[in-house]
N, C-alpha and C positions, 0 to 999 in steps of 0.2 A: 866217561863213555858219551859218545856223540849220538844225537838224536837225528834220525833220518827224517828230515822235514821236506824232502822233495815234493812238489806238487804232483799229486796222482789222480786228480779229478779231471774230467773232460771240460767242464765249464771253466772259462778263463776270466769272466767278468768279476771285478772286485770293486768294493765301494769302501770309502773312508768316512769317518764322522766329520762334521764341519771343523775346519781349522779354527784355532783361536784367532781372536782379532789381530794379535801382533804378528801373525804369519800370513794373513790374507795379503795377496798380491806380492808376496816375497819370492825370492829366488835363492835356493840353496839346498843343502842336504842335511838331513838329521836322522838319527836313529829313532825308531818308534816301535811300540809293541802292538801286537794284533794276535787274534786267533784266526788262522785260516782253515784249521782242520781241528775239530774238538778232540780227536784222538791224540793229536800231538800236543795241544794246549798252546800256551803263549810262545810266540816267536818275536824275535827283533828283526826288523826289516829296515831297509834304506828308503826313506821318503825323499824323493827328488822333486822339490817344489819349483814350479816355473810359471811365468806368467802366460796368459792364453796365446799370445803371438809366437812364443817360443816352444811351448810344450808339445804341440803337434809335430813341428819339423824335428825336434829332438827325439821324440818317441818313434819317428819313422826311420831313424838311422839304423842302418844294417851293414855289417854286423854291429850289434850294440854291445859295447864292452864297458866294464867298470874296473877302475884300478884304484887302490887305496894305499896311500903312504901314511904310516902311522908312527907315532912316537911319543916320548915323554919329554918334558922340559922342566928344569928347576929354574925358578926366577927368584928374584929378591922378595917377591910377594907370594911365594908358594908355587906348588907344582901344578902342571897342566898335562892333559892327554890331548894330542892333536891328531886329527884325521883329515887328510887331503884327498878328496874324492875327484877322480878324473872320470867325468860322465861322458858316455859316447866316445870314449878313448880312442885315440888313433884315427879319428874321423874329422871331417871338416866341421862338424858340429860339436867338437869336443868343448866342454865347459869344465872349470875347475872350481871346486867349493871347499873351503875350510870349515872344519867343525871342531869345537873345543869341548872337552869333557872335563868336569871337576873330579879329580880322583878322590876327593873327600866326600863326594855325594854318593850315598849308597845306591841311589837309582842308577847312576852312571856305571857303577861297579856291577850291579845286577845285570844291566843291559849287556855289558861286555861278557859277562859270565854266560848268559843265555846264548849270545851270539857265538861265543867260542865253542859252545856244545853243539851247534847246528851244523849239519853237513852242507847246507845251502843258505845263500843269502838272496832273499827276494828284494827286488828294487822296483818301486812303484813310481812312475812319472805322474805327477799330480798337477793339475791345473789349480794354481794357488788362489785363483779368483772364484772358481766354482766348485771346489772340493770334489773334482771329478778325477778318477783314475783314467788317464788317457791310454796308458799301456803299462804292462809290467814284465819283468824279466826275472829269471832265476839263474844264479851262478854258484858253481861249486865254491864252497867256503875255503879258499886258499889264501885268505888275506892276512893270516898270522895273528888273529885276535887272542888266541890262547896265550902266545908269548907276550903279547901287549898287556893282557890282564895280569899275568904273573909279575912282570915288571912294575906295573901300576901298584900292585899290592905291596911289593917290596919298597917302592918309593914312599908309600903312605907310612910304612912302619919306620922309615928313617926320618920323617919329618918331625921337627920339634913342635911345630904349630901349623894350623891349617892354612893361614894366609888370607889374602884378599883375592878371590878368583877373578873378578873383572880387571883388577889392576895387574894381575899376573898375565892375563890375555893381552892387555895393552902393552906391557913390557915385552912380551914375546913377539907380538906383531911389529912392534917398533924395531926390534933387533934383527928379525928374520923376515925376508920377503917370501912370497910363495915360490918365486923362481929359485931363491936360495934352498928352500926346503926340498923342492923337487929335484935339485941337482945333487943333494947329498945322499 
């Protein structure tokens, strides 16, 4: 059963806690958890981290579109889940970011499970130097996370061992470029 997590409040100002040191000044996308509405509880959202010089022009893009290509990969070092985010898609400001999830990490599976049950995905453009939400957007959840979750669970069940996740990412990224993955 899906949870209707559409934003229903008038206020649009959001805040995020301080970013960990390893994410300060970074650029990329990651899934994160937050409570936007106590009645709904924990949601998974897309954090779009950008440096100050780029977060304002990116957030000003209209229409602001998000695309996600996802999949699973078996490597000699274990399995991975990949998400390729096209942020501000189909615009002059489009950026592409890869995100990798470890299918053997229970928190990654929980995030996908929560996400698969949400009717909407919130995407927050965050100044990664100042922990400031520059703008945020909400999209109908048509990204196929439920099918991805099901496939990931099946992959876990077929694995003989967990493997080495960092080595699996390295093997995968050496084998496939972003261009290759976006074309398949």
